[in-house]
N, C-alpha and C positions, 0 to 999 in steps of 0.2 A: 033322612032315614038311612041313606048309604053311609054318611059320615058317622052316624051313631053306631052302625055295625062295625065300622073300622075301629072306632074308639073302644068298643067293648072287647074286640079281639086283641087289641094292643094292651088293654088293661088286664085281660086274662093271661097274656104272656108275662107282663110284669109280675103278676101274682104268683104265676108258676115259678118264675125265676127267684123270687124272694123266698118262696116256700122251700125250693131246693137249697138255696143258700143257708137258710135257717137250719134246715135238717142236717146239712153236711157239717156246719159248725157245731151243732149240739152233739152230733154223733162222734165227731172227733173229740170234743171236750169230755163226753161220757167215757170213751175208750181210755183216754188219758187218766181220768180220775179213777176208774175201775182198776186199771193196771197199777196205779200207784198204791191204791188201797190193798190190792192183792199182794203186791211186792212187800209192803210194809208189814202186813200180818205174817207172811212166811219168811221174812228175812232172818228173824231170830231163830226160827226152827231150823232153816237151812244152815245157818251159821253153826248151830249146835251139832248138826249131823256131820258137817265137814270137820269141825274141831275134834269131835270124838273119833272120826275115822283116822285123822292124823295121829292121835294118841295111840290108837290100836296098832297102826302100822309102824309106830316107833319101837325100836328094838328094846328100849328100856322100859316099856309099858305093855307087856304081852297080855296081861289079864288084869284090868283095873277093877273088875268087880270081885276078884278073889282076894280075901284077907291076906295081908302081908305075913309071911312066916320068917322065922329067924334064919339069917343067912341069905335071904333073897336080895338084899341091897347092902351095900357097904355101910350105910348109915340109915338110922330110922327116919321114916318120912313123917313130918308133923301132921297132926290130924286136920289142921286147916288146909294144908296143901293137898292132903288126900281128898277132902270134900270138894275142894276146887276142881280137882281132876275127875271127879265122879260125874257121870252123864246125868242128863235130865231124867227124873223118875218116870216120865212118860215114855222114855225110850225103851225099845225092845230090841234085843240082839238075837238074830237067828243065824245058825250055822248050817250050811247046806253041803251035802256031799255031791259027787259028780252025777249021781243018778237023780238028783233033784229031791232028795229027802231031807227033812229037818233032823239034825243030829242032837239038838239040845232041848228037846221037849220037856225033859225033867226040870231044867233050869227055868224055863218060862212058865212052867205050871201045866200039869196034865190036864186039868179042867179047861184052862184057857186054850190049850192046843186042841183038844177034842171038839170044843165048841166053835172055834173060830179059824183055826189054822190047819185043820186036817185036810181040807179040800184046797188049800192055797197052793198054787203052783209057782215054781221058780221061773222067772223071766230073765234070760240072759241077754236080751237085746238092749237093756237099759243099764249096762255096766258103767260104774263110775259117774252116773248122772242122777241127780236128784229128781225123783219121779213121784207122782201122785197115784195113789191106789185106793181101792175100796174093798173092804173085807166084810163078808156076810151081807153085802148090799146095803149097809147102813153106817159102818164105821170108816172114817176117812183117815189115811195115813200118808205121811211123806217118808220116803225111804231112799237110801243109797246102797247099792250092791257092788261089791268089789271082791277080788280074789283074796283069800285068807292069807295074811302075811306070816302065820306061824309055821307054815310048811307041813302041817300035819296031814297024814294021809286020809284020815276020816273026814276032815273038813276042807272043802274046796273053795267055798265062797262064804263070805260074811255079809249079812244084811242088817243095816241099822234102820229102825222104823220109829216114828213118833206119831202119836195120835194127834190129829188136827181137827177134831169135831167142832171145837169151839170157833176156831178161825173159819172153818167152812160154813158154819151157821151164819156168822157175821157176813161173809162174802155172799151167801144166798139171799139173805135179807137185803143186802145192799143192791144186789142184782135185781130183786123184785122192785126195790124203790126206783132204780134207774129205769126199768120198764114202765112203771106207773108214771114217773116224770116225763118219759118220752112220749107217752100217749097224751098227757096233758099239754106238753110243749107242742105237739103236732097240732092239736086243737087251737091252741093260742097262736101258733104260727099261721094257720090258715086265716084266722081273724086279723092278725097283724099284717099279713101279706095283702089281704083285701084292702085294709085301710091304707097301707103304704102305696099300693098300686093306684088307689083312687087319688091320693095326694100327688103322686107322680104324673098322673094324667092331667091334672088341672092346669099346669103351665103349658102342656102340649096342646090341650084343647083351646086354652087362651091364645096361644101363638097361631094355632090353625085358624081360629075365628078372625084374629087380627089380620092374618095374611089374606084370608078370603075377603074380608072387608076391604083391605088395602087394594087388592086386585080389582075388586068391583068398583071402588071409588076411582081408582086410576084409569080404568077402562072408560067410565063415565066422563071423567074429566078430559080424557084424550079424544073421545068420540065427539064431543060437542064442538070443539074448534075444527076438527077435521071435517065434520059435516058442513059446517058454515063455509069453510074454504072450498069444499067440493061444490056446493050449491052456487057460490059466487062464480067460480070458474066455469061451471056448466052454463051459467047465465051469460057470461061473457062470450062463450062460444056460439051463442044463438045470434049474436050480432057482430060477426068478425069485421065488418066494415066501419064500425063505430070508432071514434077517436078516444084516446085515453081520458081526456078531460070530460067526455060525456059519461064515462063509467068510473069516474074518480072515487065515488063513494064505495062502490063494490070492491075496487082494488085496495082502498085504504082499510076497509073492514077485514079484508083477507090478510093484509100485512099485519094488522093488529092481532088477529087470531093466530097468525104465524109466530109473532113475538110471544104471545101468551103460551103457545104450545112449546116454544123453545125454553121459556122459563120453567114451565111445568116439568119438562124432561130433565132440565138441570137440577131442579129440586128433588125429583125422584131419584136421580143418580147420586146425589149427595146423601140422601137417606139410606139408599141401598148400600153405599160404601161405609156409611156409619154402622149399619147393622152387621156387616161383615168385617168391621175393624180394618178396612183397607186404608182409610183416610188417615194420614198422619199429620199431626200439627207440629209446626216449627216455631218454637217459642224464642222470643227475643225480649230485650228490656224495652218497656214502653212507659213513658211518662204519661200517666193516666189522664191528668187534666188537659195537657196539650193535645193528646190524641182526641179526647172528647170535643174539645173546641174545634178542631179541624174537621171532624165528621159532622158536627152540628151546624157549621156555617152555611152550607147550601140549603139545609132544611129550614134554617131561620128565614132565608130569603123566600123560600117557597111558602112558608106559613104567612109571612107578611103579604105576599101576592094574593093569598086566599083570605085575607083579612082576619087572620088568627093571631092570637098573642103567643109569642115564643120567648121563654126565659131560660137562661142557662146560669147555674150557680156551681162553681167548681171549688170545692174545699178539701181536696185530696191531693196534696203535692207529693205523691208517692210514685215509685217505679215498680211495675209488676212484670212478671215473666208471662208473656202470652203470645199467641199467634196473631199478628197484626191483621192479616186478611180475614181470619175468622172472627176476630173481635169487631172488625168493621162491619162484617156481614151481620153480626148480632145486633149492633146499634141501628143499622139500616132497617132490619126487620121491625124493631120496636118503634122506630121513628115513623116508618111507613104506616104502621098500624095507628099510631097516634094521629097522623094527618088524615088517614082514611075514615076514621070514625068520629071526627070532629067537624063542626060546621063554623060558619062565620061567628066571630066574637068569642069562640071557645079558646081555651088556653092550653098550651103545651109547655110542660116544665121538665127540664133535665137537670139533675143534681147529682153531685159526687161528694162523698165524705168517707171518713174512716170509722170503722166499727168493729171492735173486738179483733184486732189484727187482721182485719179484712178491708178491702175497698169495696164500697157500696155505690151502685149506679142506679139511680131512679129515673124512670121516664113515666110521667103521669100526664093525664089529660082530663078535660072536663066534658068529653064527648058522651056518647050514648051509654057507655058502660057495659058491664056484663052482669047478668043475673047471678045471684048468690048460688043458686043450685047448679049453675053451668060452669062455675070456676074450675071444678075438678076435671072437666073435659077439655079445657082450653088448649092443652098441649097435645091432644090426640090428633093423629093425622086425618086430614080431610074434614076436621070438624069445623062447622060453622054454626054459630048460635042461631042465626036467622036463615033458615034453609031457603027462604024465598028471596034472599038478597042476591042481587046480580053479581057476577064475577069481577066487574070493574070495582065495586065497593067491598064485596065480601071476600075476594081472593079465593084461593083454592084450599085453604086450611092446612098448608104445609109449613108456613113461615115459623110459627111458634114451636112446632116440633123440631125444626132445624135449630132454632134458638136454644131450646132446651139441651139439644145434643152438644152444641158448642160450649155451653156453660159447664155441662158435665165433663167435657174433655179438658176443661181447665180446673177441674176439682172445685167448682163453685156451686152455687144454688141460685135458682130463679123462682120467685114467687110473684103472684098476682093478687092485688087487693082491690076490692070494690070501694071506691071512695064514698064517704057518707053523704056528701052533697050530690056530686055528679061525676061521672067518668071513672077511670080505671088507673091504677098505679102498678107498674112492673118494677120489682126490686131485684137487682142482680148483685150477688156478693161473690167476689173473687179473692183468693188468698194473695197477700202481699208478696 
C-alpha cells in the first residue's frame, strides 16, 4: 500500500513535468508563429509608410499629390514614374500645427474629418516610430509622425496613416484560432502527460519490484547458511571437552555452508558490479577450440566418475576476442548445470561450430530438462524451477544470470532450448 502511494506521487510529478514541458513548448511555438504572421502582414504597410516619408522629406519631392505645373522641374516626369512615386490609395496625409490642430481637413475631405478625425488628438510621444492606432473605436490604422520638412509655419508635423482593418481582422481571427488550439492542446497534453507518465513509471516499478525481490531472496539465501552455522557452533559450545573427531559432521557442515556463503557473496558482488557497470572485461585473442578443450577436460573426468557420457566436438578453428576469465566462468556455469541435473547413464555434449560469422557453443544434456513455460524465467536471478529442490542440487539461481551478463558483455546471445526427447540445450553465439 505504501509503495503504491509512492508510485502514484511519482507518476503525478512526471505528469506535471510533462504538462509543463508541453505547455512551454507550445507557448513558445505559438508566440513565434503569431509574431511572424503579424510581421508578414504589416511589413508591406510599414515599408510603404517609410518609403513615402523618405519621398516627402526629399527636397525634390515636396508635394507628390499636387499635379505638376510648368516650370516645376527641368524636364517632364513620365506618367509611369509619377504613378510609381504616388502613395498607396489607402494612405492618408495629415498636417498638424504646433497647437495640435489638423490643417488640411479640406484635402482629406470635410465629411471624413467631421465623422472620424474631429476628436482625434496629436500624440507627439511616438515621433518617427511606426505606431498602431484606433479611430472611432473600430478602424485600425498604422501611422508614422514626423516634423514637416517644408518649413512652413502653419504645418509643424506630418502624419502618414494607412488603414489596416483587413490585416487586423486576419490577426484577430488567427489569435482566436491560437486560443482555441491552446485549449485543445492543454486537454491533449493532460492526456498525453498521463499516458507518458504511466509508461515512464513502468520500468521504475519493474526495477523497484526486481530490487525488492532481489533483496528478499538474497536475505533468505544468506539467512539459511548463517542459521546453520550458528546452530552448529552453538551446539559445539555445549560440549567444549569433546574432540574434533567426535563433532566432525557438525564442523564439516559448517565449513560447507561457509563455502556456499562465500560463493553466494561472490555471485552477488559480481551481479552488483554488473548492474553498476563497474566490472570491465579485458579482451584478448582466444583460439576457441583449444580453449574449450582445456576447460572441458576436468569435467569429462568428473562425468566419467559419475558414470555419465561426455562428448566434445570442436568444429570452430577460429580466434575470437574475449575475456578469458569471464569466458571460463561462463563455461563452468553451463557445465556445472549439465552435471547437476543429469543422473547415471545420461549424456553431456559440448559442441562448437561456425554460424553466420559467429562462433556457436552448444552445451546440451539429457537430464531432467526445463518445462516449456519456465524457459523465459530461467535467466532471472534466484529463479529455481523446482522450489523444493535442495541447494546442493538446485543452486541459488544466480549462475545463469551471471552467464547471460557475460555473454551480453561480449556482444553475444544465449538461448536455451528444451530437447524433444530429454534434457536441455544452451546455445551461446559470440562474434568472431
